[in-house]
C-alpha positions as CSV (number, residue, x, y, z in Angstrom):
1,X,29.8,18.9,12.9
2,X,27.3,21.6,12.0
3,X,29.8,24.3,12.0
4,X,32.5,22.2,10.2
5,X,29.9,21.7,7.5
6,X,29.2,25.3,7.3
7,X,32.8,26.2,6.9
8,X,33.0,23.6,4.2
9,X,30.1,25.3,2.3
10,X,31.7,28.8,2.9
11,X,35.1,27.5,1.6
12,X,33.4,26.0,-1.5
13,X,31.5,29.3,-2.3
14,X,34.7,31.4,-1.7
15,X,36.6,29.2,-4.1
16,X,34.0,29.4,-6.9
17,X,33.9,33.2,-6.7
18,X,37.7,33.4,-6.8
19,X,37.8,31.3,-9.7
20,X,35.3,33.5,-11.7
21,X,36.7,36.9,-11.0
22,X,37.8,39.2,-13.8
23,X,41.6,39.6,-14.3
24,X,43.1,42.3,-12.1
25,X,44.5,44.2,-15.1
26,X,41.0,44.5,-16.6
27,X,39.6,45.7,-13.3
28,X,42.4,48.4,-13.0
29,X,41.8,49.5,-16.7
30,X,38.0,49.7,-15.8
31,X,38.6,51.8,-12.7
32,X,40.8,54.1,-14.8
33,X,38.2,54.5,-17.5
34,X,35.5,55.6,-14.9
35,X,38.0,58.0,-13.4
36,X,38.8,59.4,-16.8
37,X,35.0,59.9,-17.7
38,X,34.6,61.6,-14.4
39,X,37.5,63.9,-15.1
40,X,36.1,64.9,-18.4
41,X,33.1,66.3,-16.6
42,X,35.4,68.9,-15.0
43,X,33.8,68.7,-11.6
44,X,35.2,71.1,-8.8
45,X,37.7,69.2,-6.7
46,X,39.3,65.8,-6.8
47,X,36.8,64.6,-4.0
48,X,33.8,65.2,-6.3
49,X,35.5,63.6,-9.3
50,X,36.1,60.5,-7.1
51,X,32.6,60.5,-5.9
52,X,31.3,60.7,-9.4
53,X,33.5,57.9,-10.7
54,X,32.7,55.9,-7.6
55,X,28.9,56.4,-8.2
56,X,29.4,55.2,-11.8
57,X,31.3,52.2,-10.8
58,X,28.4,51.2,-8.5
59,X,25.7,51.7,-11.0
60,X,27.8,49.7,-13.5
61,X,27.9,46.6,-11.2
62,X,24.4,47.0,-9.8
63,X,23.1,46.7,-13.4
64,X,25.0,43.4,-13.9
65,X,23.8,41.9,-10.8
66,X,20.1,42.9,-11.6
67,X,20.5,41.1,-15.0
68,X,22.1,38.1,-13.4
69,X,19.2,37.9,-10.8
70,X,16.6,38.0,-13.5
71,X,18.3,35.3,-15.6
72,X,18.8,32.9,-12.8
73,X,15.3,33.2,-11.8
74,X,14.0,32.5,-15.4
75,X,13.8,28.7,-15.1
76,X,11.0,29.2,-12.6
77,X,8.7,29.7,-15.9
78,X,9.0,25.9,-16.5
79,X,7.0,23.8,-14.3
80,X,8.3,21.1,-12.1
81,X,12.0,20.9,-12.7
82,X,12.3,24.4,-13.7
83,X,10.9,25.6,-10.4
84,X,13.2,23.2,-8.3
85,X,16.1,24.7,-10.2
86,X,15.1,28.2,-9.6
87,X,14.6,27.7,-6.0
88,X,17.8,25.7,-5.2
89,X,20.4,25.6,-7.9
90,X,19.5,29.0,-9.5
91,X,19.7,30.7,-6.0
92,X,23.3,29.6,-5.5
93,X,24.2,30.4,-9.1
94,X,22.6,33.8,-8.4
95,X,24.6,34.2,-5.3
96,X,27.9,33.2,-6.9
97,X,27.5,35.6,-9.7
98,X,26.3,38.4,-7.3
99,X,29.4,38.0,-5.2
100,X,31.7,38.0,-8.4
101,X,30.5,41.2,-9.5
102,X,30.4,42.9,-5.8
103,X,34.0,41.6,-5.3
104,X,35.0,43.1,-8.6
105,X,33.1,46.4,-7.7
106,X,35.1,46.5,-4.4
107,X,38.4,46.0,-6.1
108,X,37.7,48.6,-8.9
109,X,36.6,51.1,-6.1
110,X,39.8,50.1,-4.0
111,X,42.0,51.0,-7.0
112,X,39.8,54.1,-7.6
113,X,40.6,55.4,-4.1
114,X,44.4,54.7,-4.4
115,X,44.8,51.2,-3.1
116,X,47.1,48.7,-4.9
117,X,44.8,45.7,-5.8
118,X,47.7,43.7,-7.2
119,X,48.6,43.1,-3.5
120,X,47.3,39.9,-2.2
121,X,46.4,41.8,1.2
122,X,44.5,44.5,-0.7
123,X,42.5,41.8,-2.7
124,X,41.6,39.9,0.5
125,X,40.3,43.1,2.2
126,X,38.4,44.1,-0.9
127,X,36.8,40.6,-0.9
128,X,36.0,40.8,2.9
129,X,34.4,44.1,2.4
130,X,32.2,43.2,-0.4
131,X,31.2,39.9,1.3
132,X,30.4,41.5,4.6
133,X,28.4,44.4,2.9
134,X,26.5,41.5,0.9
135,X,25.6,39.8,4.1
136,X,24.5,42.7,5.9
137,X,22.5,44.1,2.9
138,X,20.8,40.7,2.6
139,X,20.2,40.0,6.1
140,X,19.6,43.5,7.5
141,X,21.8,42.8,10.4
142,X,25.6,43.1,11.4
143,X,27.9,40.4,10.6
144,X,30.2,41.1,13.5
145,X,27.2,41.0,15.9
146,X,25.8,37.8,14.4
147,X,29.1,35.9,14.8
148,X,29.5,37.6,18.2
149,X,32.9,39.0,17.4
150,X,34.2,42.5,17.9
151,X,34.5,44.7,14.8
152,X,37.3,46.6,16.0
153,X,38.3,50.0,14.4
154,X,37.8,48.8,10.8
155,X,38.0,45.6,8.9
156,X,41.2,46.5,7.2
157,X,43.1,46.5,10.7
158,X,42.6,42.7,10.6
159,X,45.7,40.5,9.9
160,X,45.8,38.4,6.7
161,X,45.1,35.2,8.6
162,X,42.1,36.7,10.5
163,X,40.8,38.2,7.1
164,X,41.0,34.6,5.7
165,X,39.0,33.0,8.7
166,X,36.4,36.0,8.5
167,X,36.0,35.2,4.6
168,X,35.1,31.7,5.2
169,X,32.6,32.6,8.1
170,X,30.8,35.3,6.1
171,X,30.7,33.0,3.0
172,X,29.1,30.2,5.0
173,X,26.4,32.6,6.3
174,X,25.7,34.1,3.0
175,X,25.3,30.5,1.6
176,X,22.8,29.6,4.3
177,X,21.0,32.9,4.0
178,X,20.6,32.5,0.3
179,X,19.2,29.0,0.5
180,X,16.7,30.0,3.0
181,X,15.3,32.8,0.8
182,X,15.3,31.0,-2.3
183,X,11.7,30.0,-2.2
184,X,10.7,33.4,-3.6
185,X,12.6,32.6,-6.8
186,X,10.2,29.5,-7.4
187,X,7.3,31.8,-8.2
188,X,7.1,32.5,-12.0
189,X,7.5,36.1,-13.2
190,X,7.5,37.2,-9.5
191,X,10.9,35.4,-9.0
192,X,12.4,37.2,-12.0
193,X,11.3,40.6,-10.9
194,X,12.3,40.0,-7.4
195,X,15.7,38.5,-8.2
196,X,16.3,41.5,-10.6
197,X,15.1,44.5,-8.5
198,X,16.6,42.9,-5.2
199,X,20.1,42.3,-6.7
200,X,20.3,45.8,-7.9
201,X,19.2,47.4,-4.6
202,X,21.5,45.2,-2.6
203,X,24.6,45.7,-4.9
204,X,24.0,49.5,-4.6
205,X,24.0,49.3,-0.7
206,X,27.1,47.2,-0.9
207,X,28.8,49.7,-3.2
208,X,27.8,52.7,-1.0
209,X,29.3,50.9,2.0
210,X,32.5,50.0,0.1
211,X,32.8,53.9,-0.6
212,X,32.3,55.0,2.9
213,X,34.8,52.4,4.1
214,X,37.4,53.6,1.5
215,X,36.9,57.0,2.2
216,X,37.3,56.6,5.9
217,X,40.5,54.5,5.4
218,X,41.8,57.5,3.1
219,X,41.1,60.0,5.9
220,X,42.8,57.8,8.6
221,X,45.9,57.4,6.3
222,X,46.1,61.2,5.9
223,X,45.7,61.8,9.7
224,X,48.8,59.6,10.4
225,X,51.8,61.4,12.0
226,X,54.2,62.7,9.5
227,X,56.9,60.3,8.6
228,X,59.5,62.9,7.6
229,X,61.0,62.4,11.1
230,X,61.6,58.8,10.7
231,X,64.1,59.1,7.7
232,X,65.9,61.9,9.6
233,X,66.2,59.5,12.5
234,X,67.4,56.9,10.4
235,X,69.9,59.2,8.7
236,X,71.1,60.3,12.1
237,X,71.7,56.7,13.1
238,X,73.4,56.0,9.8
239,X,75.6,59.2,10.1
240,X,76.4,58.2,13.8
241,X,77.4,54.7,12.8
242,X,79.6,56.1,10.0
243,X,81.3,58.5,12.7
244,X,81.9,55.5,14.9
245,X,83.3,53.4,11.9
246,X,85.5,56.0,11.0
247,X,86.8,56.4,14.5
248,X,87.4,52.8,14.6
249,X,89.3,53.0,11.4
250,X,91.4,55.7,12.5
251,X,92.3,54.1,15.8
252,X,93.2,50.9,14.0
253,X,95.6,52.8,11.6
254,X,99.4,52.0,12.4
255,X,101.3,55.0,13.8
256,X,104.4,56.1,11.7
257,X,107.6,55.2,13.4
258,X,109.5,58.4,14.4
259,X,112.7,58.8,12.3
């Protein structure tokens, strides 16, 4: 029953975050804007340009989560109901907005590093990457160890169904973690400072992890065996099939009668 309740809470948080995400087109435009800005700096090599653009993306979104952390802790300045709102409702509002920005950051970085975020699978992977990064940054632990599950080679090796299940699990853990640490937000002024500075640092960590994972993924894709042989094989098969077909047609042609 407890596990079912946790999954329900995780599903609700996941649904909320999905609904408030920025449109994909705007995220793609933002990614291209950061890339163009980095290109104008005329850095040496494409790798340095990507690193500069990626760093700018992380700073952009960490600033936004910092602002959100401060605003959602502001009700603690009001005695009584304000303190309760900051500790409970404010904590969950902060987590929802923080996840929104971190998922958007993961999507922008994914596009920046050459992955098609218009595809549902890529969006899910970016969502999972951001969520796991958020949980590990806030808890200081390892998500896969905490849920007693093997991480495998990399998170993008999971099937879409596995990704969906993992998303619900990590969201449930994030929700429980946020509520348990919400008491800090109930302290006037301290809660604002803690919420703002902590969000900025945590989002920076999530962004840095996203960049590392995306770089690793790019390297793995580059190291894949050349696929030039595959079309050649297909062409050979087609050619063989064409020859067989021509032979059959030739055999099927009626012979001319001798005059």
